[in-house]
C-alpha positions as CSV (number, residue, x, y, z in Angstrom):
1,M,0.0,0.0,0.0
2,A,1.4,3.4,-1.0
3,M,1.6,6.2,1.4
4,I,-0.3,9.3,0.4
5,R,1.1,12.6,1.5
6,E,-1.3,15.3,2.4
7,N,-0.5,19.0,2.0
8,S,-2.3,20.4,5.0
9,S,-2.8,24.1,5.8
10,V,-3.9,23.2,9.3
11,P,-1.4,24.6,11.8
12,S,0.8,22.0,13.5
13,Q,-0.5,23.0,17.0
14,L,-4.1,22.3,15.9
15,R,-3.1,18.9,14.6
16,T,-1.2,18.2,17.7
17,Y,-3.4,19.6,20.4
18,G,-6.7,20.1,18.7
19,D,-7.6,16.5,19.0
20,V,-7.1,16.6,22.7
21,A,-9.2,19.8,23.0
22,T,-12.0,18.4,20.8
23,R,-12.2,15.2,22.8
24,A,-12.4,17.2,26.0
25,M,-15.0,19.5,24.5
26,L,-17.2,16.7,23.3
27,R,-17.1,14.9,26.7
28,E,-17.7,18.1,28.8
29,T,-20.5,19.2,26.5
30,K,-22.3,15.9,26.6
31,L,-21.8,15.7,30.4
32,N,-22.3,19.3,31.5
33,G,-24.1,21.1,28.7
34,G,-21.1,23.1,27.6
35,T,-17.4,24.1,28.1
36,T,-14.8,26.5,27.0
37,V,-11.3,25.8,25.7
38,S,-8.3,28.2,25.5
39,L,-6.8,28.4,22.0
40,E,-3.4,29.1,23.6
41,T,-3.3,26.0,25.8
42,F,-6.0,23.8,24.3
43,K,-7.3,23.2,27.8
44,V,-10.2,24.5,29.8
45,P,-9.0,27.8,31.2
46,A,-8.3,28.1,34.9
47,K,-10.6,31.1,35.3
48,T,-12.5,31.6,38.6
49,D,-14.1,34.9,37.7
50,G,-15.1,37.1,34.8
51,Y,-17.3,36.5,31.9
52,F,-17.2,34.7,28.5
53,V,-19.0,36.4,25.6
54,G,-19.8,34.8,22.3
55,K,-19.3,36.0,18.7
56,A,-15.7,37.0,19.0
57,T,-14.1,38.6,16.0
58,G,-11.4,37.0,13.8
59,W,-8.1,38.3,12.5
60,N,-10.0,40.4,9.9
61,G,-12.3,42.1,12.5
62,E,-15.4,40.2,11.3
63,P,-17.5,38.2,13.8
64,I,-16.8,34.5,13.7
65,E,-20.1,32.8,13.0
66,T,-21.5,30.4,15.5
67,V,-21.8,26.8,14.3
68,I,-25.0,25.0,15.3
69,I,-25.2,21.2,15.3
70,P,-28.2,19.1,16.3
71,E,-27.4,17.1,19.5
72,D,-28.0,13.8,17.7
73,A,-25.4,14.8,15.1
74,F,-22.9,16.2,17.6
75,T,-20.0,13.8,17.2
76,L,-16.2,14.0,17.5
77,E,-16.1,14.4,13.7
78,S,-18.6,17.3,13.5
79,L,-17.0,19.1,16.4
80,R,-13.5,18.7,14.8
81,Q,-14.8,20.2,11.5
82,A,-16.3,23.2,13.3
83,F,-13.3,23.6,15.6
84,G,-10.9,23.5,12.7
85,R,-12.8,26.1,10.7
86,M,-13.3,28.4,13.6
87,Y,-9.7,28.1,14.7
88,A,-8.5,29.1,11.3
89,D,-10.8,32.1,11.4
90,H,-8.9,33.3,14.5
91,L,-5.5,33.2,12.9
92,T,-3.4,35.6,10.9
93,R,-1.2,34.4,8.1
94,E,1.8,34.8,10.4
95,Q,0.3,32.7,13.1
96,I,-0.5,29.9,10.7
97,T,3.0,30.0,9.2
98,D,4.8,30.1,12.5
99,S,2.3,27.8,14.3
100,M,1.9,30.4,17.1
101,P,-0.6,29.9,19.9
102,I,-3.6,32.3,19.9
103,V,-3.2,34.3,23.1
104,G,-6.6,35.3,24.5
105,G,-8.6,33.2,22.1
106,Y,-11.3,30.8,23.3
107,M,-13.9,28.5,21.9
108,G,-16.9,27.4,23.8
109,T,-19.9,25.1,23.5
110,W,-23.3,25.2,25.0
111,T,-26.6,23.4,24.5
112,D,-30.2,24.6,24.2
113,A,-33.4,23.0,22.8
114,G,-31.7,20.0,21.3
115,L,-28.9,22.0,19.6
116,V,-25.2,22.4,20.3
117,F,-23.8,25.9,19.7
118,I,-20.0,26.3,19.1
119,D,-18.9,29.8,19.5
120,A,-15.7,31.8,19.3
121,V,-15.6,33.7,22.6
122,N,-13.8,36.4,24.5
123,W,-13.2,36.6,28.2
124,T,-13.2,39.8,30.3
125,A,-13.1,40.4,34.1
126,D,-15.3,43.4,33.7
127,Y,-19.1,42.9,34.0
128,S,-20.0,46.2,32.2
129,E,-17.7,45.3,29.3
130,A,-19.2,41.8,29.1
131,V,-22.7,43.2,29.0
132,T,-21.7,45.8,26.4
133,W,-20.1,43.2,24.2
134,G,-23.1,40.8,24.5
135,L,-25.6,43.6,23.6
136,E,-23.4,44.8,20.7
137,R,-23.0,41.3,19.4
138,G,-26.7,40.4,19.7
139,E,-26.0,37.6,22.3
140,L,-28.9,36.2,24.3
141,A,-26.7,35.7,27.4
142,I,-23.2,36.0,28.8
143,Y,-21.5,33.3,30.9
144,D,-20.6,34.2,34.4
145,V,-17.6,32.1,35.4
146,A,-17.9,32.6,39.2
147,A,-21.6,31.8,39.2
148,N,-21.1,28.9,36.8
149,G,-24.1,30.0,34.8
150,S,-25.5,32.3,32.1
151,L,-26.8,35.8,32.6
152,D,-29.8,36.5,30.4
153,L,-29.4,39.9,28.6
154,E,-33.1,40.3,27.6
155,P,-34.0,42.2,30.8
156,I,-31.2,44.7,30.0
157,R,-32.4,45.0,26.4
158,A,-36.0,45.6,27.7
159,A,-34.8,48.3,30.1
160,Q,-32.9,50.0,27.3
161,R,-36.0,49.9,25.0
162,E,-38.1,51.4,27.8
163,L,-35.6,54.2,28.4
164,I,-35.4,55.0,24.7
165,S,-39.2,55.1,24.3
166,A,-39.8,57.2,27.4
């Protein structure tokens, strides 16, 4: 049997560590309804406070679109495809060429109504900044690390609408 060489544009750190990260993400999402992984370490970040906010922007300043997978189709393969595409959206050409880690980049999963959402996310320690980002990005909620739960942004939107109409 002949060996077939593949010319892959996937950065070496993704090939090396991405498999470990996606396996952990799959397990944690199925067990706990979601998780977040650092794109610098490919591990769940050791954060004890602050907030994660979805729809982070990529190297070109454009929001990285959320990938939505039905729970019954959420497999290691479907997660790997989404992870690889979203990871590449985070990178600049220099980072791809040099296989540099993405400092401050995160990817998260969460489940709702039979669907798994895979998001490029940002972390901030500041509540006001997290709420501002969430509202600007059209997010339904932000994730509060210390409380280990989501904060619904709809009451804040409703209060803003009320102030504007008054």
